[in-house]
C-alpha positions in Angstrom: 156.4 111.2 83.0 153.5 112.7 81.0 151.0 110.9 83.3 152.5 112.6 86.4 152.4 116.0 84.7 148.8 115.5 83.6 147.7 114.4 87.1 149.6 117.2 88.8 148.2 119.8 86.3 144.7 118.7 87.2 145.5 119.0 90.9 147.0 122.5 90.5 144.1 123.6 88.3 141.5 122.4 90.9 143.4 124.0 93.8 143.5 127.3 91.8 139.7 127.0 91.2 139.0 126.4 94.9 141.2 129.4 95.8 139.6 131.7 93.3 136.0 130.7 94.1 136.3 130.3 97.8 134.6 126.9 97.6 134.5 124.9 100.8 135.5 121.7 99.0 139.1 120.4 98.9 140.9 120.9 95.6 141.9 117.2 95.4 138.2 116.2 95.5 137.4 118.7 92.6 140.4 117.3 90.8 139.1 113.7 91.2 135.7 114.8 89.8 137.4 116.5 86.9 139.4 113.4 86.1 136.3 111.2 86.4 134.3 113.4 84.0 137.3 113.6 81.6 137.8 109.9 81.5 134.1 109.2 81.3 133.8 111.4 78.2 137.1 110.2 76.7 136.2 106.5 77.3 139.7 105.2 78.0 142.9 106.0 80.0 146.2 106.4 78.3 149.0 104.0 79.3 151.2 106.8 80.7 148.4 108.0 83.0 147.5 104.5 84.0 151.1 103.7 84.9 151.5 106.9 86.9 148.2 106.3 88.7 149.2 102.8 89.6 152.5 104.0 91.1 150.7 106.6 93.1 148.2 104.1 94.4 151.0 102.0 95.9 151.8 104.9 98.2 148.2 105.9 99.0 148.4 105.0 102.7 151.3 107.3 103.1 149.3 110.1 101.5 146.5 109.6 104.1 148.8 110.5 107.0 148.4 114.3 106.6 144.6 113.8 106.5 144.7 112.0 109.8 146.8 114.8 111.3 144.3 117.4 110.0 141.4 115.5 111.6 143.2 115.5 114.9 143.9 119.2 114.5 140.2 119.8 114.0 139.4 118.1 117.3 141.9 120.3 119.1 140.5 123.4 117.4 136.8 122.6 117.9 137.0 121.1 121.4 134.1 123.3 122.4 131.9 121.7 119.7 133.0 118.1 120.4 129.5 116.9 121.4 128.1 118.3 118.1 130.8 116.7 116.1 130.3 113.3 117.8 126.5 113.7 117.3 127.0 114.4 113.6 129.4 111.5 113.3 126.9 109.2 115.0 124.0 110.3 112.7 126.2 109.9 109.6 127.1 106.4 110.8 123.5 105.5 111.3 122.6 106.8 107.8 125.6 105.0 106.3 124.2 101.7 107.7 120.5 102.3 107.2 120.5 103.5 103.6 122.3 100.5 102.1 120.2 98.1 104.2 116.9 99.8 103.2 118.1 99.8 99.5 118.8 96.1 99.6 115.3 95.4 101.2 113.6 97.5 98.6 115.4 95.8 95.7 114.7 92.4 97.2 111.0 93.2 97.6 110.8 94.5 94.0 112.7 91.4 92.6 110.4 89.1 94.5 107.3 91.0 93.3 108.3 91.0 89.7 109.5 87.4 89.7 106.1 86.2 91.1 104.3 88.2 88.3 106.6 86.6 85.8 105.9 83.1 87.1 102.1 83.7 87.0 102.3 85.0 83.4 104.4 82.0 82.4 101.9 79.6 84.0 99.0 81.3 82.2 100.8 81.1 78.8 101.5 77.4 79.4 97.8 76.7 80.2 96.7 78.6 77.1 99.0 76.5 74.9 97.5 73.2 76.3 
């Protein structure tokens, strides 16, 4: 029960913070960031919080239904800006695909470059020993 109380208190505190500061970020996201920072500093998660979080994770798909309804409501409200929303979604999709691929290419290039240098230095050291 303490785990549920802790998680709910973080959620209420983050919602209060958003309400007082007029941030344009959902309180649940701020709450997740607060939990992340808290557990990163603390270094471990208590059994009560872990058990409560595990139970909540089982019902996560059910909790996503209101988000889907909210997105549908946005499209009804912003129907005059539908082209702009679709354009932004398309650009976000391109970036979400391009950035990981570019990162993998860069990492692969650097790994190949450093492994070749390492092979050359190993060959030179073997020749010097002979």
